[in-house]
C-alpha positions as CSV (number, residue, x, y, z in Angstrom):
1,L,12.3,-43.2,-7.3
2,T,12.9,-46.5,-5.6
3,D,15.2,-49.5,-6.1
4,E,12.1,-51.7,-6.4
5,Q,10.1,-52.2,-10.0
6,N,7.1,-53.8,-10.2
7,I,7.8,-56.4,-13.4
8,A,4.4,-57.5,-15.2
9,F,4.8,-60.4,-18.0
10,F,2.2,-59.8,-21.1
11,K,1.5,-61.7,-24.0
12,I,0.1,-59.7,-27.0
13,D,-2.9,-60.9,-29.1
14,V,-3.5,-57.9,-31.8
15,D,-4.6,-54.8,-29.4
16,R,-4.6,-55.9,-25.9
17,L,-2.2,-57.1,-23.7
18,I,-3.0,-60.3,-21.7
19,P,-1.3,-61.5,-18.4
20,A,1.4,-64.3,-18.8
21,T,2.1,-66.2,-16.6
22,S,5.8,-66.3,-16.9
23,L,8.8,-64.9,-18.8
24,A,8.9,-67.7,-21.3
25,E,5.0,-66.9,-22.2
26,A,5.3,-63.6,-22.3
27,D,5.9,-61.1,-25.9
28,A,6.0,-57.8,-23.5
29,I,7.4,-57.0,-20.3
30,A,6.2,-54.2,-18.2
31,V,8.5,-52.5,-15.5
32,T,7.3,-49.7,-13.3
33,F,8.9,-47.3,-11.1
34,Q,6.9,-46.5,-8.0
35,R,7.7,-43.4,-5.6
36,K,9.7,-43.8,-2.9
37,N,8.2,-45.1,0.7
38,V,8.1,-41.6,2.8
39,T,9.6,-41.6,6.3
40,Q,9.0,-40.0,9.4
41,G,10.9,-41.5,12.0
42,K,11.0,-44.9,12.3
43,S,7.6,-45.2,10.7
44,S,7.7,-45.6,6.4
45,Y,4.7,-44.9,4.2
46,P,3.9,-45.7,0.8
47,V,2.8,-43.6,-1.9
48,L,0.6,-44.8,-4.3
49,P,-0.9,-44.0,-7.1
50,P,-4.9,-43.8,-8.4
51,D,-4.0,-46.7,-9.8
52,P,-1.3,-49.3,-8.2
53,K,-0.6,-50.5,-11.7
54,Q,0.6,-47.5,-13.6
55,G,4.0,-46.5,-11.6
56,L,5.5,-42.8,-11.8
57,I,7.3,-44.1,-14.9
58,S,6.6,-47.4,-16.9
59,I,8.0,-49.0,-19.9
60,L,6.6,-51.6,-22.0
61,F,9.1,-53.6,-23.3
62,S,8.8,-55.9,-26.6
63,G,11.2,-59.2,-27.4
64,N,11.5,-57.9,-31.1
65,S,14.9,-57.9,-32.4
66,E,13.9,-54.8,-34.4
67,Q,16.0,-51.6,-32.6
68,T,12.6,-49.2,-32.9
69,K,9.9,-51.8,-32.0
70,K,11.7,-52.9,-28.8
71,I,9.7,-49.9,-26.9
72,L,5.9,-50.9,-27.2
73,E,4.9,-47.5,-24.7
74,A,6.2,-45.1,-21.9
75,K,5.3,-43.1,-19.4
76,Y,6.7,-40.5,-17.3
77,Y,4.3,-38.7,-14.6
78,F,7.3,-37.7,-11.8
79,L,6.1,-34.6,-10.5
80,P,8.1,-33.3,-7.3
81,V,7.2,-33.2,-4.0
82,D,8.7,-30.8,-1.3
83,F,9.2,-33.0,1.8
84,E,11.2,-30.5,3.8
85,N,7.6,-28.4,4.2
86,W,5.7,-30.7,6.1
87,A,2.3,-30.1,7.9
88,T,1.0,-32.4,10.9
89,Y,-2.6,-33.0,10.6
90,P,-4.8,-35.1,12.6
91,V,-5.8,-38.4,11.5
92,I,-8.7,-40.9,11.2
93,S,-9.0,-43.8,13.0
94,F,-8.8,-47.1,11.2
95,K,-12.0,-48.1,13.0
96,D,-13.8,-44.9,11.4
97,A,-12.2,-45.4,8.3
98,F,-13.6,-48.6,7.9
99,E,-17.0,-47.0,8.6
100,R,-16.5,-44.8,5.9
101,L,-15.3,-47.6,3.7
102,K,-18.5,-49.5,4.3
103,D,-20.6,-46.4,4.4
104,G,-18.9,-45.7,1.1
105,R,-16.9,-43.1,1.2
106,A,-13.9,-44.6,-0.4
107,F,-12.5,-45.0,-3.3
108,I,-12.7,-48.8,-4.2
109,V,-9.3,-48.8,-7.0
110,Q,-10.0,-52.3,-7.8
111,I,-11.8,-55.2,-7.4
112,R,-11.8,-58.2,-9.2
113,P,-13.9,-59.9,-11.9
114,N,-16.4,-62.3,-10.1
115,S,-15.2,-61.3,-6.6
116,P,-16.8,-62.8,-3.7
117,K,-19.4,-60.7,-2.7
118,Q,-18.6,-60.0,1.0
119,I,-14.9,-59.5,1.3
120,A,-12.2,-59.9,3.9
121,I,-10.4,-57.4,4.7
122,R,-6.7,-58.8,5.6
123,K,-4.1,-55.7,5.4
124,I,-5.7,-52.0,6.0
125,Y,-2.5,-49.1,6.6
126,Y,-1.9,-45.7,6.4
127,A,0.2,-44.4,3.3
128,Y,0.2,-40.8,0.8
129,F,-1.9,-40.6,-2.2
130,E,0.0,-38.6,-5.2
131,L,-2.4,-37.8,-7.7
132,Q,-0.7,-38.2,-11.6
133,K,-1.1,-34.7,-12.3
134,Y,0.7,-31.6,-9.9
135,Q,-0.7,-30.5,-6.3
136,N,1.6,-29.1,-3.6
137,F,1.1,-32.3,-1.1
138,L,0.2,-35.8,-0.6
139,Q,-3.2,-36.8,1.1
140,P,-2.3,-38.8,3.3
141,I,-5.2,-42.1,3.5
142,V,-5.8,-45.4,4.5
143,V,-5.8,-48.4,2.6
144,F,-7.9,-51.8,2.8
145,S,-7.0,-54.8,1.0
146,D,-7.9,-58.5,0.6
147,E,-6.1,-61.1,-1.2
148,N,-8.6,-61.8,-4.1
149,G,-7.4,-58.0,-6.0
150,F,-9.8,-56.0,-3.7
151,L,-7.6,-52.3,-3.1
152,A,-9.8,-49.1,-1.3
153,Y,-8.7,-45.8,-0.4
154,V,-9.9,-43.7,2.8
155,A,-9.0,-39.5,3.2
156,A,-7.3,-39.9,6.3
157,I,-7.5,-36.3,7.5
158,S,-10.0,-35.8,10.5
159,P,-13.1,-34.2,9.3
160,T,-12.7,-31.2,12.0
161,W,-10.0,-29.9,9.3
162,T,-11.2,-31.2,6.3
163,G,-14.9,-29.5,7.1
164,E,-17.2,-32.2,6.6
């Protein structure tokens, strides 16, 4: 796991959580731990799950003073990855990945309600995709995002290797 964790604040509204803007107005805090980046030479690539809000390990704490009510939820999805066995595959270019995105051949991870009809991609990078069930590999992906919460993944292995 990484030294970094994501922290989010929430208000509790009967049976649901509502995002809070600060610790002062929060009833609960979610702490999520992600897998370390994969380092290859001088390059470092994040390992991303299907839902970026859910890490490998996540804990939801309340501010309740009763010991039995402090932890509201805990999830653990950590599966081992053999980083000693590597295979090299050709990957598609960012341009080809963008064409796949435009053609609808992408996994749209998140898009905020009331987002503009046109999305301005501001960040593109390679990463690895990790399912929250066992698989014996990490899949290379191209990640697209904007500043309004849009996030999409495109499989990055060249079609000559995948049989597309």
